[in-house]
N, C-alpha and C positions, 0 to 999 in steps of 0.2 A: 682027357677027359675035360679037363680048363679048359679046352680052344671051343670042344662041344658046347659045353655050358655057356660060353661069351658068345658062340654063335646063335644059339637059340634065342638068348637076353637080343642079342643085334636084331634079330627076324622079328620077336616079339615086339620090342621097341620101333621097329621099322611099321610094324602092324599099327600099332597105337600111333604112332607120326601119318601114318594115310590117313587114319579115323579123322586126326585132328586135322589135318590140310585139306582132307574131303568137308568136313564139317564147315569148314572158314568160306572155303572156294563156293559151296553149295549156299550159304546164307549171304555170300556178295552176288551170287548168278538170282538170289529169289529174290534181294533188295532192288538189281538193277529191274527185273520183271516187273514189280509191283511201281517202283517209279515209271517206267513206260508204262503198265496200265492204267496209272493216274492221267499222265500226259494225254492218253489214247482218250479215256473218257473227258478231259478238258478239253481236249479238241472235238471230240462228237458234241460236246453239248455247247460250243460257239458256232458249230457247224450246223446243228439242229435248232440255233436261233438265227443263223443266217438264211437256212431255209424256211424256216415259217414268216420271215420280214418279205423276202422274197414268193413267198406265195401270197401273202396278201396284198404286198404290192401290183402282183399279177393278177390280180383275181379282182381289185380294184378300176385297174387300167382295163382289163378286158371283158368281165363282166358286168351290162348293164342289165339291172332288172326294173321293169315297167310295169306296172299294175294296171290294167284298164276294164272299168268296171261299166258293164253296160246296163246295172240294173242297179234301183236304190238297194234291192234286197244284198248284194254283193259288195254293195258300198258298207251296209250294216255287219257283216260277216268280217269284214276288214276291220272294222271300227274295235268291235267287239275282241280280235283278236291283238290288239296294239294294248301297250303300256300306258299308266298314266304319264308319264314321262314323254312317250311317245306321242301321245293324245295334245300335250303340251305345246312340243316343238310342233306338232301340225298345226296348232290354232295360232303359235306365232309364225310360221310362216305364212298361212293366210291374211292374217294382219299385215304383215309387211305389203304380201301382195295387193291385197287393198288400198291402204297407201300410197304403193308406188303406183296404181291406176290412177287413181284420185290425185296425183300430182302429174301423172299424164295428161289428163282430160282438162287441168286446169290450165296447166302448158296451151295444148291446142287451143284451147277459149281466148287466151291470152294474144297468143298468134293470131287467129284471125280478127279478132278485133285492133289490132295495131296493124296490118294489112290493107282493112278497110277504112281505119280511122275514123271507125264510132267508137262511141264509147258504150258501156252497157246502160245505161241509163238512156242514151238515145237509142237501143238495140230493144230494150225493153218497152217505149214507149211506144216506138214503131210495131211491133210484137201486140200491144195492146189495143193500139189503134184499129190494125189490120182484125184482130180477134172480133173487134164490135163491129167493122164492115163485115167481115161473116155472118157473126148471130145476126144482124139486120136482113143481111141479104135473104138467110135462112128463113126467118120471120115473115118477111115481105112473099118468101115463096110460097110457104104455108099459106099466107092468110089470102093469096091468091086459087090456092089451091080448095081452101074452104069455100070460096064463092060459089 
């Protein structure tokens, strides 16, 4: 009987050992799965950020939004939808555009003056003299018509 008791004891201890080994192995497998899951989540975050960046870049490159107004009412509607910051940006762009146009006009006048060799005073004097002659011609023409 002693050998039977030893056999039962060994089977019982083997069962307990199996449970212990299974618990350890399942903990190791669970830890590995958790690590892989965390890595997958991190990779997913990085991939998501890359996709967002690529989408924004593609939209900026390929989407052209232009607003064309055909009436003052449509322009008013657009302005009503704009935020104060957007309105300020629009004002700044308008001022910049006006300054650019003004500079271009000044350069054109300077180029014409350089090409003709006349000074601004000469041009103004000639223009004033021509205007006076035109006024005299009109007045004399009107006098002839009144007679």
